[in-house]
C-alpha positions in Angstrom: 10.2 -91.2 25.2 7.9 -93.0 22.9 10.0 -96.1 23.3 10.1 -95.8 27.1 6.3 -95.3 27.0 5.7 -98.3 24.9 8.1 -100.3 27.2 6.3 -99.1 30.3 2.9 -100.0 28.6 4.2 -103.4 27.7 5.5 -104.0 31.2 2.2 -102.9 32.7 0.3 -105.2 30.4 2.4 -108.2 31.3 2.2 -107.4 35.0 -1.6 -107.2 34.8 -1.8 -110.4 32.8 0.3 -112.2 35.5 -1.7 -110.8 38.4 -5.0 -111.9 36.9 -3.9 -115.3 35.8 -5.7 -118.2 37.5 -2.4 -120.1 37.6 -0.2 -119.5 40.6 2.7 -117.5 39.2 5.9 -116.0 40.7 8.7 -114.0 39.1 12.1 -114.3 40.7 15.3 -112.4 40.3 18.5 -114.4 39.4 19.2 -115.0 43.1 15.8 -116.5 43.7 14.2 -113.4 45.4 10.5 -112.7 44.7 9.9 -109.8 42.3 6.2 -110.5 41.7 3.7 -113.0 42.8 0.0 -113.1 41.9 -3.1 -113.7 44.0 -3.3 -117.3 42.8 0.2 -117.9 44.1 -0.7 -116.5 47.5 -3.9 -118.5 47.6 -2.0 -121.7 46.7 0.4 -121.3 49.6 -2.2 -119.7 52.0 -0.1 -116.5 52.3 -3.2 -114.3 52.7 -3.6 -110.8 51.1 0.0 -109.6 51.4 1.8 -112.8 50.2 5.5 -113.3 50.6 7.7 -110.6 52.2 9.7 -108.4 49.8 13.2 -109.6 49.1 12.5 -113.1 50.6 14.0 -115.9 48.6 12.4 -119.0 47.2 15.3 -121.0 48.5 14.2 -120.0 52.1 10.7 -121.5 51.6 10.7 -124.7 53.5 7.6 -126.1 51.8 9.1 -125.6 48.3 12.4 -127.2 49.5 10.6 -130.1 51.0 8.9 -130.7 47.6 12.2 -130.9 45.9 11.8 -127.8 43.8 15.1 -126.0 44.7 17.4 -128.2 42.6 15.3 -127.5 39.4 15.4 -123.7 40.0 19.2 -123.9 40.6 19.5 -125.9 37.4 17.6 -123.2 35.5 19.9 -120.5 37.0 23.0 -122.3 35.8 21.9 -122.0 32.1 20.7 -125.6 32.0 17.4 -126.6 30.2 14.7 -127.8 32.6 12.2 -130.2 31.2 8.7 -129.2 32.3 6.1 -129.8 33.5 7.3 -131.4 36.7 4.9 -133.2 39.0 5.4 -132.7 42.7 3.5 -134.2 45.7 3.3 -131.9 48.7 2.6 -133.4 52.1 -0.1 -131.3 53.8 -1.7 -131.5 57.2 -4.8 -132.8 55.5 -5.1 -136.5 54.9 -5.1 -136.1 51.2 -1.9 -135.4 49.4 -1.7 -132.3 47.1 -0.3 -132.8 43.6 1.2 -129.8 41.9 2.4 -129.4 38.3 5.2 -126.9 38.0 6.6 -125.0 35.0 10.0 -123.3 35.3 11.4 -121.0 32.6 14.3 -118.5 32.4 14.1 -115.0 31.1 17.4 -113.9 29.4 18.6 -110.8 27.6 20.3 -110.7 24.1 23.6 -111.8 25.6 22.1 -114.8 27.4 22.4 -113.2 30.9 19.7 -114.5 33.2 17.3 -111.6 34.2 14.5 -113.5 35.8 13.1 -116.9 36.6 9.4 -117.6 36.1 7.5 -120.2 38.2 4.0 -121.4 37.4 2.1 -123.9 39.5 -1.1 -125.6 38.7 -3.1 -127.7 41.3 -3.1 -131.1 39.7 -4.7 -133.0 42.6 -8.2 -133.6 41.1 -6.8 -134.5 37.7 -4.2 -136.9 39.3 -7.0 -138.5 41.3 -9.0 -139.0 38.1 -6.0 -140.5 36.3 -5.4 -142.8 39.2 -9.0 -143.9 39.2 -9.0 -144.6 35.5 -5.7 -146.5 35.9 -7.3 -148.5 38.7 -10.4 -149.2 36.6 -8.2 -150.4 33.7 -6.6 -153.0 35.8 -9.3 -154.0 38.3 -12.7 -155.6 38.2 -15.4 -153.0 38.8 -17.7 -155.5 40.8 -15.2 -157.1 43.2 -12.3 -154.7 43.2 -10.0 -157.6 42.4 -7.2 -157.4 39.8 -8.5 -158.2 36.3 -6.9 -160.4 33.6 -4.5 -157.7 32.4 -3.1 -157.0 35.8 -3.0 -160.7 36.6 -0.9 -161.5 33.5 1.4 -158.6 34.4 2.0 -160.0 37.9 2.3 -163.5 36.5 5.1 -162.3 34.3 6.8 -160.6 37.2 6.3 -163.7 39.4 8.0 -165.9 36.8 11.0 -163.6 36.7 11.2 -163.5 40.5 11.0 -167.3 40.6 13.9 -167.6 38.2 16.1 -165.3 40.3 15.1 -167.3 43.5 16.0 -170.5 41.8 19.4 -169.2 40.9 19.9 -168.3 44.6 18.7 -171.7 45.8 15.5 -170.4 47.4 12.0 -171.8 47.4 10.8 -170.7 44.0 7.6 -172.7 43.3 5.0 -170.8 41.4 1.5 -172.1 40.9 -1.5 -170.8 39.0 -5.1 -171.8 40.0 -8.0 -171.2 37.6 -11.4 -171.4 39.3 -14.8 -171.5 37.7 -18.0 -171.7 39.8 -20.2 -174.7 39.0 -23.6 -174.0 37.5 -23.5 -170.3 38.3 -25.9 -169.5 35.5 -28.6 -171.3 37.5 -28.2 -168.6 40.3 -28.5 -165.8 37.8 -31.5 -167.3 36.0 -33.4 -168.1 39.2 -32.5 -165.2 41.5 -31.5 -162.4 39.0 -28.2 -160.8 38.0 -28.2 -158.4 41.0 -28.3 -161.3 43.5 -25.8 -163.1 41.3 -23.4 -160.1 41.6 -23.8 -160.2 45.4 -22.9 -163.8 45.4 -19.8 -163.1 43.3 -18.7 -160.4 45.7 -19.2 -162.8 48.6 -17.1 -165.5 46.9 -14.4 -163.0 46.2 -14.2 -161.8 49.8 -14.2 -165.3 51.2 -11.5 -166.7 48.9 -9.3 -163.6 49.3 -9.4 -163.9 53.1 -7.7 -167.4 52.8 -4.8 -166.3 50.6 -1.4 -164.9 51.8 -0.6 -161.2 51.6 1.7 -161.7 48.6 -0.7 -163.9 46.5 -2.7 -162.4 43.7 -6.4 -163.2 43.3 -8.1 -161.9 40.2 -11.5 -162.0 38.5 -11.5 -162.6 34.8 -15.2 -161.9 34.3 -18.4 -163.8 34.9 -17.7 -166.5 37.4 -14.1 -167.1 36.5 -11.3 -166.4 39.0 -7.5 -167.0 39.0 -4.9 -167.2 41.8 -1.2 -166.7 41.6 0.8 -168.4 44.4 4.5 -167.8 44.8 7.3 -169.1 47.0 5.9 -172.7 47.2 7.9 -175.8 48.1 5.9 -178.1 45.9 2.7 -178.8 44.1 1.1 -180.2 47.3 0.9 -176.7 48.7 -1.0 -175.5 45.7 -3.4 -178.5 45.8 -3.9 -177.7 49.5 -5.0 -174.2 48.7 -7.5 -175.5 46.2 -8.8 -178.0 48.7 -9.2 -175.2 51.3 -11.1 -173.0 48.9 -13.6 -175.7 48.1 -14.1 -176.3 51.8 -14.5 -172.6 52.5 -17.1 -172.2 49.8 -19.2 -175.1 51.1 -20.7 -172.9 53.8 -23.9 -171.3 52.5 -23.9 -167.6 51.4 -26.7 -165.4 52.5 -27.7 -163.1 49.6 -30.9 -161.1 49.5 -32.6 -163.4 52.0 -31.5 -166.6 50.1 -29.1 -169.3 51.2 -26.8 -170.2 48.3 -24.4 -173.1 48.3 -21.6 -172.7 45.8 -19.2 -175.3 44.5 -16.3 -174.7 42.2 -14.0 -176.5 39.7 -10.3 -175.6 40.0 -7.4 -176.3 37.6 -3.9 -176.2 39.1 -0.7 -175.8 37.1 2.9 -175.4 38.5 5.5 -173.4 36.5 8.7 -175.1 35.4 11.7 -173.6 37.2 13.5 -170.9 35.1 10.7 -170.4 32.5 9.8 -166.8 31.9 8.3 -164.6 29.2 4.9 -163.6 27.9 4.4 -166.7 25.8 5.0 -169.0 28.7 2.7 -167.0 30.9 -0.1 -167.5 28.4 0.8 -171.1 28.1 0.4 -171.5 31.9 -3.1 -169.9 31.6 -4.0 -172.4 28.9 -2.8 -175.3 31.0 -4.7 -174.2 34.0 -7.8 -173.8 31.9 -7.4 -177.4 30.6 -7.1 -178.7 34.1 -10.2 -176.8 35.2 -12.3 -178.2 32.4 -11.1 -181.7 33.2 -12.3 -181.2 36.8 -15.7 -180.1 35.5 -16.0 -183.2 33.3 -14.9 -185.4 36.2 -18.0 -184.3 38.2 -17.4 -180.7 39.3 -16.6 -179.5 42.9 -13.1 -180.8 42.6 -9.6 -179.7 41.5 -7.3 -181.2 38.9 -3.6 -180.8 38.6 -2.4 -180.3 35.0 -0.4 -183.1 33.5 1.0 -183.2 30.0 -1.3 -186.1 29.3 -4.1 -183.5 29.2 -2.3 -181.5 26.5 -3.8 -183.4 23.7 -7.2 -181.9 24.6 -5.9 -178.3 24.2 -6.8 -178.1 20.5 -10.1 -179.9 21.1 -11.0 -177.5 23.9 -10.3 -174.6 21.7 -12.3 -176.0 18.9 -15.2 -176.7 21.3 -15.2 -173.1 22.6 -15.0 -171.8 19.0 -18.0 -174.0 18.0 -20.1 -172.7 20.8 -19.8 -169.2 19.4 -19.9 -170.1 15.7 -23.7 -169.8 15.3 -24.0 -166.4 17.0 -21.0 -165.1 15.1 -22.5 -166.2 11.8 -19.6 -168.6 10.9 -21.7 -171.6 9.8 -22.6 -172.0 6.2 -25.1 -174.4 4.4 -23.8 -175.9 1.2 -26.2 -177.7 -1.2 -25.4 -180.9 -3.2 -27.8 -181.3 -6.1 -29.8 -184.5 -6.5 -30.5 -185.6 -10.0 -33.5 -187.4 -11.5 -31.9 -190.5 -13.2 -34.6 -190.7 -15.9 -34.4 -187.1 -17.0 -31.0 -185.7 -15.7 -32.7 -182.7 -14.2 -32.1 -181.3 -10.7 -35.0 -182.2 -8.5 -33.6 -181.6 -5.0 -30.6 -180.8 -2.8 -29.0 -182.2 0.3 -28.2 -179.5 2.9 -24.7 -180.0 4.3 -23.2 -177.7 6.9 -19.8 -176.2 6.7 -17.9 -174.1 9.3 -16.0 -171.0 8.0 -13.6 -170.9 10.9 -11.8 -167.5 11.2 -8.4 -169.2 11.5 -8.7 -172.7 10.1 -10.7 -171.9 7.0 -13.6 -173.8 5.7 -14.1 -177.0 7.8 -16.0 -180.0 6.6 -18.6 -181.7 8.8 -16.2 -184.6 9.6 -14.0 -182.0 11.5 -16.7 -180.8 13.9 -20.0 -182.7 13.8 -18.8 -185.5 16.1 -17.7 -182.9 18.6 -21.1 -181.2 18.4 -22.7 -184.5 18.9 -20.7 -185.4 22.0 -21.1 -182.0 23.6 -24.8 -181.6 22.9 -24.3 -178.6 20.6 -25.7 -180.6 17.7 -29.2 -179.7 18.9 -28.7 -176.0 18.4 -26.6 -176.5 15.3 -29.1 -178.9 13.8 -32.0 -176.6 14.4 -30.0 -173.8 12.7 -29.2 -175.9 9.6 -32.9 -177.1 9.3 -34.1 -173.5 9.5 -31.6 -172.3 6.9 -32.4 -175.2 4.6 -36.2 -174.5 5.0 -35.8 -170.8 4.2 -33.7 -171.7 1.2 -36.1 -174.3 -0.3 -38.9 -171.7 0.0 -36.8 -169.3 -2.0 -35.9 -171.9 -4.5 -39.6 -172.8 -4.9 -40.4 -169.2 -5.8 -37.9 -169.4 -8.7 -39.3 -172.4 -10.5 -42.7 -173.5 -11.8 -45.1 -174.5 -9.0 -45.5 -178.0 -10.3 -41.8 -178.7 -10.7 -40.4 -181.4 -8.3 -38.1 -180.0 -5.6 -37.1 -181.4 -2.2 -34.6 -180.3 0.4 -33.0 -183.1 2.3 -31.7 -182.4 5.8 -29.8 -184.8 8.1 -30.9 -185.6 11.7 -28.2 -186.8 14.0 -28.5 -189.5 16.6 -28.7 -186.9 19.4 -31.3 -184.9 17.5 -33.5 -187.9 17.0 -33.4 -188.7 20.7 -34.2 -185.1 21.6 -37.6 -185.1 23.4 -38.8 -181.9 21.8 -37.7 -182.8 18.2 -41.2 -182.9 16.7 -42.2 -179.6 18.3 -39.0 -177.9 17.2 -39.4 -179.1 13.6 -43.0 -177.9 13.5 -42.0 -174.5 14.9 -39.2 -174.1 12.2 -41.6 -175.0 9.4 -44.1 -172.5 10.7 -41.5 -169.7 11.3 -39.9 -170.1 7.8 -43.2 -170.5 5.9 -42.0 -173.7 4.3 -44.3 -176.3 2.8 -43.6 -179.6 4.6 -43.8 -181.6 1.4 -40.7 -179.8 0.2 -38.6 -181.1 3.1 -37.0 -184.6 3.6 -35.5 -185.5 6.9 -32.8 -188.1 6.7 -32.2 -190.4 9.7 -29.5 -193.1 9.5 -30.3 -196.8 9.5 -28.3 -197.3 12.7 -30.1 -194.5 14.6 -33.5 -195.9 13.7 -32.4 -199.4 14.9 -30.8 -198.1 18.1 -34.0 -196.3 19.1 -36.0 -199.5 18.5 -39.8 -199.5 18.9 -39.7 -195.8 19.9 -38.5 -194.9 16.5 -41.8 -195.7 14.9 -43.6 -193.2 17.2 -41.2 -190.4 16.4 -41.2 -191.1 12.7 -45.0 -191.2 12.6 -45.1 -187.8 14.5 -42.7 -186.3 12.0 -44.8 -187.7 9.1 -47.8 -186.2 10.7 -46.3 -182.8 10.0 -46.4 -183.6 6.3 -42.6 -184.3 5.9 -41.0 -186.9 3.8 -38.7 -189.3 5.7 -35.6 -191.1 4.4 -33.6 -194.0 5.9 -30.0 -192.7 5.3 -26.8 -194.8 4.9 -28.7 -198.0 4.2 -26.3 -200.9 4.0 -24.1 -199.8 6.9 -26.4 -201.0 9.7 -28.2 -204.1 10.7 -31.9 -203.5 9.8 -33.9 -206.4 8.6 -36.5 -206.5 5.8 -39.2 -207.0 8.4 -38.1 -204.0 10.4 -37.8 -201.8 7.4 -41.3 -202.7 6.3 -42.7 -201.6 9.6 -41.1 -198.1 9.6 -43.0 -195.2 8.1 -40.3 -194.1 5.7 -40.6 -192.9 2.1 -37.1 -193.1 0.8 -34.3 -195.6 1.0 -30.9 -193.9 0.6 -28.1 -196.2 -0.3 -24.6 -195.4 1.1 -21.6 -194.8 -1.1 -20.0 -198.0 0.2 -22.7 -200.1 -1.5 -22.2 -198.6 -5.0 -18.5 -198.1 -5.0 -16.9 -200.2 -7.7 -20.0 -202.1 -8.5 -19.5 -201.6 -12.2 -16.6 -204.0 -12.0 -18.0 -206.3 -9.2 -20.9 -208.6 -10.3 -21.7 -209.6 -6.7 -21.9 -206.0 -5.5 -23.9 -205.1 -8.6 -26.4 -207.9 -7.8 -26.7 -206.8 -4.2 -27.5 -203.2 -5.2 -30.0 -204.3 -7.9 -31.8 -206.5 -5.3 -31.9 -203.7 -2.8 -33.4 -201.3 -5.3 -36.0 -203.9 -6.3 -36.8 -204.6 -2.7 -37.3 -200.9 -1.9 -39.6 -200.5 -4.9 -41.6 -203.5 -3.8 -42.2 -201.7 -0.5 -43.2 -198.6 -2.3 -40.1 -196.6 -1.5 -38.1 -194.3 -3.7 -34.4 -195.0 -3.9 -31.7 -192.3 -3.7 -28.1 -193.2 -4.1 -25.3 -191.0 -2.8 -21.6 -191.0 -3.8 -21.9 -191.6 -7.5 -18.6 -190.7 -9.1 -18.1 -192.6 -12.3 -20.0 -193.1 -15.6 -20.0 -196.8 -15.1 -21.8 -196.5 -11.7 -24.3 -194.1 -13.3 -25.1 -196.5 -16.2 -25.5 -199.4 -13.8 -27.8 -197.5 -11.5 -29.9 -196.2 -14.4 -30.3 -199.8 -15.7 -31.5 -200.9 -12.3 -34.2 -198.3 -12.1 -32.7 -196.1 -9.4 -34.8 -193.0 -9.0 -32.5 -190.2 -7.8 -28.7 -190.0 -7.3 -26.1 -187.4 -6.1 -22.3 -187.4 -6.2 -19.2 -185.9 -7.6 -20.0 -187.2 -11.0 -22.4 -184.3 -11.3 -21.6 -181.7 -8.6 -19.9 -181.3 -5.3 -21.7 -179.4 -2.5 -21.9 -175.8 -3.5 -22.9 -172.4 -2.3 -26.4 -170.9 -2.3 -25.5 -168.8 -5.3 -24.2 -171.7 -7.4 -27.2 -173.9 -6.4 -29.6 -171.1 -7.6 -27.8 -171.0 -10.9 -28.1 -174.8 -11.4 -31.8 -174.8 -10.5 -32.8 -171.9 -12.7 -30.8 -173.2 -15.7 
């Protein structure tokens, strides 16, 4: 009796739990007839208060059969394991499909005989919509709704595989990738604001998309960069034609926020080689299209260029250029300091600041590996300002660690482009002020050839710099074509002899005489003489005997870190 009571109590408890469960639940007998359904089940199937008729079978339910549930229940009845949950989509009279997540489990006795089948349904519609939305966001641009880079690369990989199969069947299999970058888009953002710039990007996306075929892929990579994937082409002429049409379509003004905006674009075009597939090749196509696009910008913008392997040599250079643009903000640049030695005493009286680039992949790069690139691209202005500011900050710190009357100067190079920069004097003055540096502690080095190239204008620039209280040095003397008369007229304080003048002079009487005469000539003009590139004891002895003031070179020290320079100075 007690056992029966406990059993009845347990059965009642289970029944109550099922009836009150928020999940739609049905208990079936082995033949699929309903033994128990709860209120949530009736609500799910809109059966009202009384639910399903007694002894009706789940296999008679047309909606459940239409969903494809019957085979899974049958599988459960036949002692097979059913992997759950199972996701079903039910077609309803409403426009929105309903997604249901189903759990199916058997109830067996000790002998394994099937006693009941349990069905539990959960309305998964809202969660499915959220998952779909998140998946869409992961692969689409939020502003334009276009595919993003990840989805574009996936479709590019699929397109390459299709092209290979088409080629094997002898069908048209040309695949082209177009990389598009709007010209001077930053100007729109700066002048009209980012909100208007976003409207313009949406307008560009809609106009370009309307010109492409249904099977083409048009993506936005971010900013003002877009890409197109064209498939089933006969030849590269078709791809070039699409690029030409896009440029033509964009020539009509856009009306955004009451403003008429005319947009031009630079497009790089690359055609895939037949039969090439794989993730690496897809990325390679992207790189080639990028190279072609940059070539079109350098050729004057508002044009398209088709990639050729003659452009390939610029791949590494383009990568280095992009890396260099980010090097300052990423904190990858370093200033190294080469000590300058007073010849008469052997003490350290100054440093030359020399920039190095700690590239994350290539390691520590010397100036010869990137300064010419910075000069050509104009990045030397920002780079030079950063080096000057770092050197000024450091010489101020050095000054605090030595007696106030001790000699100390920090020499910093000015490149040709920096010297031609119209706001050079103002920028230098601002750096001195911001860093709290005494101008007398800073030497600006300008090469002989740059001074000569600038001609009469050089005097005005040099006088303005001297007016700030700076010391000026003519660098690399002996490599240019300055005359004694010209040198006399320039307001410089130091003549710095290039390594090429002193190299081997301890064994060459003529070279020795030339250096000696140059030093004597500089002293006669009231200039100090600094020699760079001293590497041997013979060169040192010769320069000392000639009255050279200061020298630097590997004989003493190579350019070193801030910490090492501090040690040398203090000791």
